All heavy atoms as TSV, in Angstrom:
chain	resi	resn	atom	element	x	y	z
A	1	GLU	N	N	35.468	60.680	7.992
A	1	GLU	CA	C	36.567	59.974	7.281
A	1	GLU	C	C	37.627	59.526	8.287
A	1	GLU	O	O	38.061	58.381	8.242
A	1	GLU	CB	C	37.173	60.889	6.235
A	1	GLU	CG	C	38.238	60.252	5.406
A	1	GLU	CD	C	37.686	59.224	4.423
A	1	GLU	OE1	O	36.524	59.332	3.996
A	1	GLU	OE2	O	38.430	58.278	4.121
A	2	THR	N	N	37.985	60.382	9.191
A	2	THR	CA	C	39.040	60.050	10.194
A	2	THR	C	C	38.533	58.916	11.115
A	2	THR	O	O	39.276	58.015	11.425
A	2	THR	CB	C	39.384	61.309	11.003
A	2	THR	OG1	O	39.863	62.274	10.098
A	2	THR	CG2	C	40.472	60.997	12.012
A	3	ILE	N	N	37.294	59.000	11.503
A	3	ILE	CA	C	36.709	58.015	12.410
A	3	ILE	C	C	36.656	56.637	11.696
A	3	ILE	O	O	36.974	55.615	12.279
A	3	ILE	CB	C	35.295	58.425	12.879
A	3	ILE	CG1	C	35.441	59.654	13.779
A	3	ILE	CG2	C	34.617	57.295	13.614
A	3	ILE	CD1	C	34.124	60.296	14.157
A	4	PHE	N	N	36.304	56.665	10.423
A	4	PHE	CA	C	36.250	55.389	9.659
A	4	PHE	C	C	37.649	54.820	9.533
A	4	PHE	O	O	37.837	53.599	9.617
A	4	PHE	CB	C	35.592	55.630	8.296
A	4	PHE	CG	C	35.391	54.343	7.542
A	4	PHE	CD1	C	34.428	53.450	7.904
A	4	PHE	CD2	C	36.212	54.024	6.466
A	4	PHE	CE1	C	34.243	52.259	7.202
A	4	PHE	CE2	C	36.050	52.860	5.753
A	4	PHE	CZ	C	35.046	51.973	6.123
A	5	ASP	N	N	38.631	55.650	9.272
A	5	ASP	CA	C	40.023	55.183	9.178
A	5	ASP	C	C	40.474	54.580	10.505
A	5	ASP	O	O	41.110	53.546	10.528
A	5	ASP	CB	C	40.942	56.317	8.777
A	5	ASP	CG	C	40.742	56.764	7.344
A	5	ASP	OD1	O	40.196	55.977	6.540
A	5	ASP	OD2	O	41.179	57.910	7.009
A	6	PHE	N	N	40.117	55.235	11.579
A	6	PHE	CA	C	40.456	54.724	12.930
A	6	PHE	C	C	39.777	53.375	13.168
A	6	PHE	O	O	40.406	52.426	13.621
A	6	PHE	CB	C	40.020	55.730	13.981
A	6	PHE	CG	C	40.259	55.231	15.386
A	6	PHE	CD1	C	41.522	55.153	15.947
A	6	PHE	CD2	C	39.189	54.816	16.198
A	6	PHE	CE1	C	41.738	54.690	17.216
A	6	PHE	CE2	C	39.401	54.348	17.470
A	6	PHE	CZ	C	40.679	54.310	18.001
A	7	PHE	N	N	38.510	53.271	12.800
A	7	PHE	CA	C	37.745	52.027	12.952
A	7	PHE	C	C	38.460	50.931	12.105
A	7	PHE	O	O	38.622	49.794	12.604
A	7	PHE	CB	C	36.309	52.210	12.506
A	7	PHE	CG	C	35.538	50.947	12.368
A	7	PHE	CD1	C	35.072	50.280	13.515
A	7	PHE	CD2	C	35.273	50.349	11.139
A	7	PHE	CE1	C	34.378	49.094	13.436
A	7	PHE	CE2	C	34.600	49.154	11.049
A	7	PHE	CZ	C	34.126	48.510	12.173
A	8	SER	N	N	38.762	51.217	10.880
A	8	SER	CA	C	39.397	50.245	10.005
A	8	SER	C	C	40.701	49.718	10.597
A	8	SER	O	O	40.938	48.496	10.589
A	8	SER	CB	C	39.654	50.843	8.606
A	8	SER	OG	O	38.452	51.228	8.021
A	9	ALA	N	N	41.515	50.591	11.091
A	9	ALA	CA	C	42.802	50.203	11.656
A	9	ALA	C	C	42.576	49.410	12.921
A	9	ALA	O	O	43.283	48.379	13.148
A	9	ALA	CB	C	43.653	51.439	11.965
A	10	LEU	N	N	41.625	49.805	13.738
A	10	LEU	CA	C	41.392	49.111	14.965
A	10	LEU	C	C	40.890	47.679	14.705
A	10	LEU	O	O	41.349	46.725	15.313
A	10	LEU	CB	C	40.343	49.853	15.809
A	10	LEU	CG	C	40.076	49.406	17.230
A	10	LEU	CD1	C	41.335	49.556	18.083
A	10	LEU	CD2	C	38.924	50.173	17.770
A	11	VAL	N	N	39.928	47.543	13.813
A	11	VAL	CA	C	39.382	46.237	13.469
A	11	VAL	C	C	40.450	45.338	12.826
A	11	VAL	O	O	40.574	44.162	13.230
A	11	VAL	CB	C	38.153	46.362	12.534
A	11	VAL	CG1	C	37.795	45.025	11.902
A	11	VAL	CG2	C	36.987	46.916	13.296
A	12	SER	N	N	41.177	45.863	11.907
A	12	SER	CA	C	42.247	45.083	11.246
A	12	SER	C	C	43.296	44.589	12.276
A	12	SER	O	O	43.720	43.441	12.263
A	12	SER	CB	C	42.936	45.886	10.171
A	12	SER	OG	O	42.003	46.188	9.137
A	13	GLY	N	N	43.698	45.509	13.146
A	13	GLY	CA	C	44.662	45.124	14.177
A	13	GLY	C	C	44.118	44.034	15.128
A	13	GLY	O	O	44.833	43.102	15.458
A	14	HIS	N	N	42.839	44.158	15.478
A	14	HIS	CA	C	42.246	43.208	16.390
A	14	HIS	C	C	42.189	41.827	15.739
A	14	HIS	O	O	42.517	40.794	16.345
A	14	HIS	CB	C	40.861	43.654	16.806
A	14	HIS	CG	C	40.077	42.603	17.569
A	14	HIS	ND1	N	40.411	42.232	18.872
A	14	HIS	CD2	C	39.065	41.794	17.201
A	14	HIS	CE1	C	39.604	41.294	19.271
A	14	HIS	NE2	N	38.774	41.000	18.267
A	15	ILE	N	N	41.755	41.772	14.500
A	15	ILE	CA	C	41.633	40.498	13.794
A	15	ILE	C	C	42.979	39.831	13.632
A	15	ILE	O	O	43.117	38.611	13.889
A	15	ILE	CB	C	40.935	40.709	12.434
A	15	ILE	CG1	C	39.476	41.120	12.630
A	15	ILE	CG2	C	41.029	39.432	11.586
A	15	ILE	CD1	C	38.797	41.579	11.334
A	16	MET	N	N	43.954	40.581	13.260
A	16	MET	CA	C	45.290	39.979	13.098
A	16	MET	C	C	45.878	39.547	14.425
A	16	MET	O	O	46.576	38.497	14.493
A	16	MET	CB	C	46.263	41.002	12.420
A	16	MET	CG	C	45.829	41.263	10.953
A	16	MET	SD	S	45.649	39.767	9.958
A	16	MET	CE	C	47.285	39.152	9.959
A	17	ARG	N	N	45.616	40.271	15.464
A	17	ARG	CA	C	46.103	39.889	16.824
A	17	ARG	C	C	45.472	38.556	17.262
A	17	ARG	O	O	46.164	37.661	17.756
A	17	ARG	CB	C	45.773	41.019	17.822
A	17	ARG	CG	C	46.443	40.840	19.133
A	17	ARG	CD	C	46.326	42.123	20.023
A	17	ARG	NE	N	45.039	42.868	19.867
A	17	ARG	CZ	C	44.899	44.005	19.191
A	17	ARG	NH1	N	45.922	44.522	18.548
A	17	ARG	NH2	N	43.732	44.603	19.169
A	18	VAL	N	N	44.141	38.389	17.021
A	18	VAL	CA	C	43.496	37.169	17.372
A	18	VAL	C	C	44.056	36.016	16.565
A	18	VAL	O	O	44.312	34.915	17.084
A	18	VAL	CB	C	41.963	37.275	17.184
A	18	VAL	CG1	C	41.271	35.947	17.325
A	18	VAL	CG2	C	41.353	38.270	18.198
A	19	ALA	N	N	44.226	36.237	15.268
A	19	ALA	CA	C	44.773	35.178	14.394
A	19	ALA	C	C	46.167	34.810	14.829
A	19	ALA	O	O	46.520	33.610	14.929
A	19	ALA	CB	C	44.796	35.683	12.931
A	20	ARG	N	N	46.983	35.755	15.167
A	20	ARG	CA	C	48.374	35.480	15.614
A	20	ARG	C	C	48.381	34.721	16.925
A	20	ARG	O	O	49.126	33.741	17.086
A	20	ARG	CB	C	49.145	36.810	15.763
A	20	ARG	CG	C	50.641	36.655	15.796
A	20	ARG	CD	C	51.338	38.047	15.834
A	20	ARG	NE	N	50.871	38.932	14.787
A	20	ARG	CZ	C	50.214	40.089	15.005
A	20	ARG	NH1	N	49.985	40.518	16.235
A	20	ARG	NH2	N	49.826	40.848	14.009
A	21	GLN	N	N	47.557	35.144	17.887
A	21	GLN	CA	C	47.496	34.436	19.167
A	21	GLN	C	C	46.981	33.047	18.993
A	21	GLN	O	O	47.490	32.102	19.645
A	21	GLN	CB	C	46.592	35.204	20.154
A	21	GLN	CG	C	47.179	36.498	20.642
A	21	GLN	CD	C	46.191	37.347	21.416
A	21	GLN	OE1	O	45.007	37.102	21.446
A	21	GLN	NE2	N	46.707	38.353	22.119
A	22	ALA	N	N	46.016	32.843	18.138
A	22	ALA	CA	C	45.474	31.484	17.899
A	22	ALA	C	C	46.544	30.602	17.273
A	22	ALA	O	O	46.705	29.441	17.661
A	22	ALA	CB	C	44.233	31.536	17.003
A	23	ALA	N	N	47.283	31.135	16.362
A	23	ALA	CA	C	48.319	30.356	15.685
A	23	ALA	C	C	49.458	29.973	16.658
A	23	ALA	O	O	49.875	28.804	16.658
A	23	ALA	CB	C	48.917	31.143	14.522
A	24	THR	N	N	49.827	30.898	17.522
A	24	THR	CA	C	50.909	30.592	18.433
A	24	THR	C	C	50.449	29.623	19.539
A	24	THR	O	O	51.293	28.914	20.089
A	24	THR	CB	C	51.478	31.852	19.098
A	24	THR	OG1	O	50.470	32.578	19.730
A	24	THR	CG2	C	52.179	32.727	18.056
A	25	SER	N	N	49.145	29.579	19.827
A	25	SER	CA	C	48.649	28.660	20.849
A	25	SER	C	C	48.262	27.306	20.221
A	25	SER	O	O	47.834	26.411	20.935
A	25	SER	CB	C	47.449	29.270	21.576
A	25	SER	OG	O	46.349	29.320	20.727
A	26	GLY	N	N	48.392	27.172	18.897
A	26	GLY	CA	C	48.120	25.899	18.242
A	26	GLY	C	C	46.710	25.760	17.729
A	26	GLY	O	O	46.371	24.673	17.214
A	27	ASP	N	N	45.868	26.770	17.866
A	27	ASP	CA	C	44.484	26.652	17.341
A	27	ASP	C	C	44.508	27.121	15.880
A	27	ASP	O	O	44.136	28.228	15.553
A	27	ASP	CB	C	43.576	27.543	18.214
A	27	ASP	CG	C	42.108	27.293	17.904
A	27	ASP	OD1	O	41.774	26.646	16.890
A	27	ASP	OD2	O	41.258	27.804	18.680
A	28	ILE	N	N	44.885	26.183	15.003
A	28	ILE	CA	C	45.020	26.507	13.617
A	28	ILE	C	C	43.687	26.853	12.933
A	28	ILE	O	O	43.644	27.701	12.079
A	28	ILE	CB	C	45.716	25.339	12.858
A	28	ILE	CG1	C	47.081	25.056	13.514
A	28	ILE	CG2	C	45.860	25.587	11.393
A	28	ILE	CD1	C	48.022	26.244	13.574
A	29	ASP	N	N	42.618	26.163	13.341
A	29	ASP	CA	C	41.313	26.470	12.767
A	29	ASP	C	C	40.876	27.924	13.036
A	29	ASP	O	O	40.433	28.602	12.128
A	29	ASP	CB	C	40.228	25.526	13.302
A	29	ASP	CG	C	40.405	24.087	12.859
A	29	ASP	OD1	O	40.990	23.918	11.753
A	29	ASP	OD2	O	39.962	23.172	13.557
A	30	LEU	N	N	41.033	28.365	14.269
A	30	LEU	CA	C	40.699	29.760	14.593
A	30	LEU	C	C	41.604	30.728	13.878
A	30	LEU	O	O	41.177	31.761	13.370
A	30	LEU	CB	C	40.765	29.972	16.114
A	30	LEU	CG	C	40.392	31.352	16.609
A	30	LEU	CD1	C	38.919	31.656	16.308
A	30	LEU	CD2	C	40.689	31.486	18.104
A	31	ALA	N	N	42.898	30.391	13.819
A	31	ALA	CA	C	43.862	31.254	13.127
A	31	ALA	C	C	43.506	31.418	11.660
A	31	ALA	O	O	43.488	32.495	11.092
A	31	ALA	CB	C	45.264	30.722	13.290
A	32	GLU	N	N	43.151	30.297	11.025
A	32	GLU	CA	C	42.769	30.346	9.624
A	32	GLU	C	C	41.486	31.126	9.396
A	32	GLU	O	O	41.372	31.927	8.486
A	32	GLU	CB	C	42.607	28.933	9.087
A	32	GLU	CG	C	42.227	28.905	7.593
A	32	GLU	CD	C	42.003	27.501	7.068
A	32	GLU	OE1	O	42.184	26.527	7.814
A	32	GLU	OE2	O	41.663	27.406	5.873
A	33	ARG	N	N	40.508	30.921	10.285
A	33	ARG	CA	C	39.212	31.610	10.200
A	33	ARG	C	C	39.435	33.123	10.264
A	33	ARG	O	O	38.883	33.892	9.498
A	33	ARG	CB	C	38.282	31.091	11.260
A	33	ARG	CG	C	36.889	31.554	11.105
A	33	ARG	CD	C	35.883	30.767	11.985
A	33	ARG	NE	N	36.249	30.743	13.388
A	33	ARG	CZ	C	36.514	29.664	14.079
A	33	ARG	NH1	N	36.525	28.469	13.477
A	33	ARG	NH2	N	36.776	29.706	15.362
A	34	PHE	N	N	40.268	33.557	11.205
A	34	PHE	CA	C	40.488	34.991	11.366
A	34	PHE	C	C	41.400	35.564	10.296
A	34	PHE	O	O	41.254	36.721	9.929
A	34	PHE	CB	C	41.011	35.304	12.769
A	34	PHE	CG	C	39.893	35.549	13.769
A	34	PHE	CD1	C	39.227	34.527	14.372
A	34	PHE	CD2	C	39.455	36.823	14.000
A	34	PHE	CE1	C	38.195	34.703	15.275
A	34	PHE	CE2	C	38.376	37.078	14.900
A	34	PHE	CZ	C	37.778	35.985	15.520
A	35	ALA	N	N	42.273	34.766	9.764
A	35	ALA	CA	C	43.093	35.235	8.652
A	35	ALA	C	C	42.250	35.449	7.434
A	35	ALA	O	O	42.383	36.497	6.690
A	35	ALA	CB	C	44.246	34.235	8.346
A	36	ARG	N	N	41.320	34.558	7.140
A	36	ARG	CA	C	40.390	34.746	6.034
A	36	ARG	C	C	39.480	35.938	6.269
A	36	ARG	O	O	39.193	36.683	5.348
A	36	ARG	CB	C	39.563	33.501	5.833
A	36	ARG	CG	C	40.333	32.339	5.253
A	36	ARG	CD	C	39.444	31.145	5.063
A	36	ARG	NE	N	40.233	29.965	4.785
A	36	ARG	CZ	C	39.963	29.089	3.878
A	36	ARG	NH1	N	38.851	29.264	3.150
A	36	ARG	NH2	N	40.720	28.061	3.670
A	37	LEU	N	N	39.022	36.051	7.513
A	37	LEU	CA	C	38.156	37.208	7.865
A	37	LEU	C	C	38.887	38.517	7.630
A	37	LEU	O	O	38.335	39.460	7.104
A	37	LEU	CB	C	37.705	37.083	9.314
A	37	LEU	CG	C	36.799	38.185	9.812
A	37	LEU	CD1	C	35.488	38.254	9.036
A	37	LEU	CD2	C	36.510	37.991	11.316
A	38	SER	N	N	40.162	38.530	7.977
A	38	SER	CA	C	40.993	39.752	7.798
A	38	SER	C	C	41.014	40.125	6.289
A	38	SER	O	O	40.825	41.303	5.984
A	38	SER	CB	C	42.384	39.502	8.321
A	38	SER	OG	O	43.215	40.604	7.995
A	39	ALA	N	N	41.247	39.175	5.462
A	39	ALA	CA	C	41.307	39.466	3.990
A	39	ALA	C	C	39.976	39.951	3.494
A	39	ALA	O	O	39.907	40.952	2.720
A	39	ALA	CB	C	41.756	38.229	3.244
A	40	THR	N	N	38.887	39.308	3.946
A	40	THR	CA	C	37.529	39.684	3.501
A	40	THR	C	C	37.214	41.119	3.964
A	40	THR	O	O	36.739	41.958	3.191
A	40	THR	CB	C	36.507	38.698	4.031
A	40	THR	OG1	O	36.814	37.407	3.566
A	40	THR	CG2	C	35.099	39.074	3.640
A	41	ILE	N	N	37.415	41.393	5.199
A	41	ILE	CA	C	37.059	42.685	5.758
A	41	ILE	C	C	37.965	43.772	5.180
A	41	ILE	O	O	37.490	44.888	4.883
A	41	ILE	CB	C	37.133	42.662	7.288
A	41	ILE	CG1	C	35.895	41.840	7.789
A	41	ILE	CG2	C	37.071	44.095	7.884
A	41	ILE	CD1	C	35.822	41.689	9.282
A	42	THR	N	N	39.224	43.512	4.995
A	42	THR	CA	C	40.120	44.521	4.403
A	42	THR	C	C	39.675	44.899	2.990
A	42	THR	O	O	39.626	46.070	2.617
A	42	THR	CB	C	41.564	43.966	4.359
A	42	THR	OG1	O	42.018	43.712	5.666
A	42	THR	CG2	C	42.499	44.937	3.672
A	43	GLU	N	N	39.247	43.876	2.232
A	43	GLU	CA	C	38.718	44.133	0.873
A	43	GLU	C	C	37.464	44.952	0.933
A	43	GLU	O	O	37.315	45.930	0.154
A	43	GLU	CB	C	38.505	42.832	0.148
A	43	GLU	CG	C	37.975	43.026	-1.256
A	43	GLU	CD	C	37.721	41.700	-1.975
A	43	GLU	OE1	O	37.976	40.683	-1.404
A	43	GLU	OE2	O	37.214	41.771	-3.109
A	44	ARG	N	N	36.576	44.596	1.832
A	44	ARG	CA	C	35.296	45.341	1.934
A	44	ARG	C	C	35.509	46.792	2.338
A	44	ARG	O	O	34.837	47.705	1.827
A	44	ARG	CB	C	34.345	44.634	2.871
A	44	ARG	CG	C	33.872	43.300	2.290
A	44	ARG	CD	C	32.948	42.588	3.206
A	44	ARG	NE	N	31.675	43.381	3.272
A	44	ARG	CZ	C	30.899	43.375	4.352
A	44	ARG	NH1	N	31.187	42.671	5.397
A	44	ARG	NH2	N	29.821	44.129	4.361
A	45	LEU	N	N	36.403	46.999	3.289
A	45	LEU	CA	C	36.696	48.360	3.747
A	45	LEU	C	C	37.340	49.179	2.641
A	45	LEU	O	O	37.007	50.376	2.451
A	45	LEU	CB	C	37.608	48.318	5.004
A	45	LEU	CG	C	37.004	47.742	6.260
A	45	LEU	CD1	C	38.076	47.600	7.334
A	45	LEU	CD2	C	35.861	48.610	6.771
A	46	SER	N	N	38.233	48.562	1.898
A	46	SER	CA	C	38.859	49.259	0.774
A	46	SER	C	C	37.844	49.637	-0.311
A	46	SER	O	O	37.874	50.754	-0.841
A	46	SER	CB	C	39.948	48.402	0.155
A	46	SER	OG	O	40.953	48.165	1.065
A	47	LEU	N	N	36.956	48.732	-0.631
A	47	LEU	CA	C	35.926	49.027	-1.644
A	47	LEU	C	C	34.976	50.116	-1.146
A	47	LEU	O	O	34.601	50.994	-1.936
A	47	LEU	CB	C	35.127	47.760	-1.966
A	47	LEU	CG	C	35.838	46.716	-2.766
A	47	LEU	CD1	C	35.011	45.442	-2.875
A	47	LEU	CD2	C	36.174	47.229	-4.136
A	48	ALA	N	N	34.647	50.109	0.125
A	48	ALA	CA	C	33.771	51.133	0.660
A	48	ALA	C	C	34.391	52.514	0.526
A	48	ALA	O	O	33.735	53.504	0.201
A	48	ALA	CB	C	33.444	50.864	2.128
A	49	GLN	N	N	35.708	52.593	0.775
A	49	GLN	CA	C	36.402	53.843	0.650
A	49	GLN	C	C	36.517	54.261	-0.811
A	49	GLN	O	O	36.339	55.423	-1.190
A	49	GLN	CB	C	37.779	53.807	1.268
A	49	GLN	CG	C	37.680	53.923	2.792
A	49	GLN	CD	C	39.079	54.078	3.393
A	49	GLN	OE1	O	39.922	53.226	3.200
A	49	GLN	NE2	N	39.287	55.153	4.116
A	50	ALA	N	N	36.841	53.301	-1.670
A	50	ALA	CA	C	37.067	53.596	-3.088
A	50	ALA	C	C	35.785	54.119	-3.767
A	50	ALA	O	O	35.844	55.031	-4.600
A	50	ALA	CB	C	37.583	52.384	-3.834
A	51	TYR	N	N	34.653	53.497	-3.433
A	51	TYR	CA	C	33.399	53.852	-4.049
A	51	TYR	C	C	32.553	54.771	-3.186
A	51	TYR	O	O	31.391	55.050	-3.544
A	51	TYR	CB	C	32.601	52.618	-4.412
A	51	TYR	CG	C	33.300	51.802	-5.490
A	51	TYR	CD1	C	33.864	50.557	-5.215
A	51	TYR	CD2	C	33.433	52.277	-6.790
A	51	TYR	CE1	C	34.500	49.842	-6.200
A	51	TYR	CE2	C	34.046	51.567	-7.788
A	51	TYR	CZ	C	34.611	50.338	-7.452
A	51	TYR	OH	O	35.254	49.626	-8.454
A	52	ASN	N	N	33.058	55.220	-2.084
A	52	ASN	CA	C	32.364	56.143	-1.158
A	52	ASN	C	C	30.970	55.565	-0.783
A	52	ASN	O	O	29.976	56.279	-0.859
A	52	ASN	CB	C	32.255	57.517	-1.818
A	52	ASN	CG	C	31.933	58.585	-0.780
A	52	ASN	OD1	O	32.239	58.416	0.399
A	52	ASN	ND2	N	31.285	59.627	-1.230
A	53	LEU	N	N	30.980	54.297	-0.361
A	53	LEU	CA	C	29.737	53.643	0.011
A	53	LEU	C	C	29.294	54.059	1.415
A	53	LEU	O	O	30.119	54.557	2.195
A	53	LEU	CB	C	29.907	52.129	-0.057
A	53	LEU	CG	C	30.300	51.540	-1.399
A	53	LEU	CD1	C	30.544	50.040	-1.255
A	53	LEU	CD2	C	29.260	51.823	-2.440
A	54	ASP	N	N	28.038	53.820	1.724
A	54	ASP	CA	C	27.492	54.108	3.027
A	54	ASP	C	C	28.238	53.226	4.038
A	54	ASP	O	O	28.255	51.990	3.879
A	54	ASP	CB	C	26.023	53.866	3.062
A	54	ASP	CG	C	25.356	54.263	4.363
A	54	ASP	OD1	O	26.042	54.945	5.179
A	54	ASP	OD2	O	24.190	53.920	4.596
A	55	ARG	N	N	28.821	53.814	5.024
A	55	ARG	CA	C	29.672	53.052	5.928
A	55	ARG	C	C	28.947	52.447	7.111
A	55	ARG	O	O	29.421	51.455	7.683
A	55	ARG	CB	C	30.810	53.964	6.404
A	55	ARG	CG	C	31.675	54.315	5.198
A	55	ARG	CD	C	32.760	55.256	5.565
A	55	ARG	NE	N	33.579	55.452	4.362
A	55	ARG	CZ	C	34.268	56.546	4.167
A	55	ARG	NH1	N	34.258	57.467	5.027
A	55	ARG	NH2	N	34.982	56.659	3.045
A	56	LYS	N	N	27.817	53.008	7.451
A	56	LYS	CA	C	27.092	52.499	8.636
A	56	LYS	C	C	26.733	51.008	8.463
A	56	LYS	O	O	26.989	50.207	9.366
A	56	LYS	CB	C	25.866	53.330	8.889
A	56	LYS	CG	C	25.120	52.960	10.119
A	56	LYS	CD	C	23.960	53.925	10.393
A	56	LYS	CE	C	23.208	53.550	11.651
A	56	LYS	NZ	N	22.107	54.464	11.908
A	57	PRO	N	N	26.095	50.611	7.367
A	57	PRO	CA	C	25.795	49.180	7.242
A	57	PRO	C	C	27.027	48.329	7.179
A	57	PRO	O	O	27.042	47.177	7.691
A	57	PRO	CB	C	25.052	49.069	5.898
A	57	PRO	CG	C	24.681	50.452	5.499
A	57	PRO	CD	C	25.591	51.388	6.244
A	58	LEU	N	N	28.108	48.832	6.619
A	58	LEU	CA	C	29.382	48.096	6.557
A	58	LEU	C	C	29.905	47.854	7.985
A	58	LEU	O	O	30.352	46.766	8.289
A	58	LEU	CB	C	30.390	48.832	5.707
A	58	LEU	CG	C	31.790	48.219	5.671
A	58	LEU	CD1	C	31.738	46.861	5.027
A	58	LEU	CD2	C	32.741	49.133	4.905
A	59	VAL	N	N	29.884	48.846	8.803
A	59	VAL	CA	C	30.412	48.731	10.184
A	59	VAL	C	C	29.592	47.679	10.930
A	59	VAL	O	O	30.154	46.818	11.600
A	59	VAL	CB	C	30.332	50.108	10.905
A	59	VAL	CG1	C	30.608	49.936	12.386
A	59	VAL	CG2	C	31.359	51.070	10.282
A	60	PHE	N	N	28.247	47.733	10.787
A	60	PHE	CA	C	27.416	46.711	11.473
A	60	PHE	C	C	27.734	45.314	10.956
A	60	PHE	O	O	27.806	44.356	11.695
A	60	PHE	CB	C	25.924	47.023	11.301
A	60	PHE	CG	C	25.492	48.178	12.156
A	60	PHE	CD1	C	24.787	49.229	11.581
A	60	PHE	CD2	C	25.732	48.197	13.499
A	60	PHE	CE1	C	24.339	50.273	12.341
A	60	PHE	CE2	C	25.281	49.262	14.314
A	60	PHE	CZ	C	24.599	50.309	13.713
A	61	SER	N	N	27.933	45.208	9.658
A	61	SER	CA	C	28.256	43.928	9.044
A	61	SER	C	C	29.608	43.398	9.541
A	61	SER	O	O	29.750	42.196	9.791
A	61	SER	CB	C	28.276	44.087	7.497
A	61	SER	OG	O	28.726	42.903	6.906
A	62	VAL	N	N	30.578	44.249	9.697
A	62	VAL	CA	C	31.879	43.893	10.196
A	62	VAL	C	C	31.734	43.323	11.635
A	62	VAL	O	O	32.334	42.283	11.953
A	62	VAL	CB	C	32.884	45.057	10.150
A	62	VAL	CG1	C	34.131	44.743	10.956
A	62	VAL	CG2	C	33.232	45.349	8.695
A	63	PHE	N	N	30.946	43.994	12.434
A	63	PHE	CA	C	30.749	43.514	13.805
A	63	PHE	C	C	30.077	42.159	13.812
A	63	PHE	O	O	30.419	41.280	14.598
A	63	PHE	CB	C	29.968	44.494	14.625
A	63	PHE	CG	C	30.712	45.695	15.100
A	63	PHE	CD1	C	30.232	46.944	14.957
A	63	PHE	CD2	C	31.957	45.532	15.710
A	63	PHE	CE1	C	30.935	48.065	15.368
A	63	PHE	CE2	C	32.688	46.635	16.153
A	63	PHE	CZ	C	32.190	47.896	16.009
A	64	GLU	N	N	29.081	41.962	12.920
A	64	GLU	CA	C	28.424	40.670	12.818
A	64	GLU	C	C	29.403	39.564	12.397
A	64	GLU	O	O	29.370	38.466	12.909
A	64	GLU	CB	C	27.254	40.743	11.822
A	64	GLU	CG	C	26.078	41.514	12.319
A	64	GLU	CD	C	25.009	41.704	11.279
A	64	GLU	OE1	O	25.205	41.287	10.099
A	64	GLU	OE2	O	23.961	42.244	11.626
A	65	GLN	N	N	30.254	39.883	11.438
A	65	GLN	CA	C	31.263	38.903	10.986
A	65	GLN	C	C	32.245	38.551	12.105
A	65	GLN	O	O	32.626	37.414	12.246
A	65	GLN	CB	C	32.005	39.424	9.773
A	65	GLN	CG	C	31.196	39.415	8.506
A	65	GLN	CD	C	31.993	39.872	7.319
A	65	GLN	OE1	O	32.448	41.026	7.287
A	65	GLN	NE2	N	32.197	38.978	6.364
A	66	LEU	N	N	32.652	39.561	12.862
A	66	LEU	CA	C	33.575	39.303	13.992
A	66	LEU	C	C	32.902	38.426	15.014
A	66	LEU	O	O	33.534	37.435	15.490
A	66	LEU	CB	C	33.951	40.625	14.639
A	66	LEU	CG	C	35.061	41.417	13.988
A	66	LEU	CD1	C	35.160	42.808	14.606
A	66	LEU	CD2	C	36.380	40.701	14.071
A	67	ALA	N	N	31.663	38.681	15.338
A	67	ALA	CA	C	30.962	37.864	16.314
A	67	ALA	C	C	30.786	36.448	15.782
A	67	ALA	O	O	30.951	35.476	16.537
A	67	ALA	CB	C	29.626	38.491	16.657
A	68	GLY	N	N	30.453	36.312	14.538
A	68	GLY	CA	C	30.278	34.988	13.957
A	68	GLY	C	C	31.550	34.216	13.923
A	68	GLY	O	O	31.588	32.988	14.204
A	69	ALA	N	N	32.689	34.852	13.630
A	69	ALA	CA	C	33.958	34.156	13.604
A	69	ALA	C	C	34.396	33.718	14.986
A	69	ALA	O	O	34.983	32.663	15.141
A	69	ALA	CB	C	34.991	35.059	12.935
A	70	ALA	N	N	34.050	34.520	15.982
A	70	ALA	CA	C	34.426	34.167	17.352
A	70	ALA	C	C	33.608	33.030	17.838
A	70	ALA	O	O	34.095	32.219	18.664
A	70	ALA	CB	C	34.254	35.396	18.248
A	71	ARG	N	N	32.341	32.926	17.446
A	71	ARG	CA	C	31.485	31.851	17.910
A	71	ARG	C	C	31.747	30.517	17.200
A	71	ARG	O	O	31.547	29.498	17.778
A	71	ARG	CB	C	30.006	32.215	17.676
A	71	ARG	CG	C	29.459	33.152	18.671
A	71	ARG	CD	C	27.948	33.259	18.498
A	71	ARG	NE	N	27.624	33.766	17.179
A	71	ARG	CZ	C	27.188	35.002	16.915
A	71	ARG	NH1	N	27.025	35.861	17.913
A	71	ARG	NH2	N	26.901	35.394	15.750
A	72	ALA	N	N	32.148	30.570	15.942
A	72	ALA	CA	C	32.289	29.353	15.180
A	72	ALA	C	C	33.362	28.440	15.674
A	72	ALA	O	O	34.163	28.637	16.452
A	72	ALA	CB	C	32.584	29.707	13.704
């Protein structure tokens, strides 16, 4: 539980940092993409905790989404 909470905070902080940096540098597309990603991942992490879902597939999925957002 503690490790998952740490992971959630770390991922959320990273996504928001990237979105903020992109916005301040004028890359609005990247900022918007990461802002949307933040909302999506935050919701998924909250649901996983609320329903006590298996976290391993969720963690892999979050990494895939991060990689996809960075490449797009």
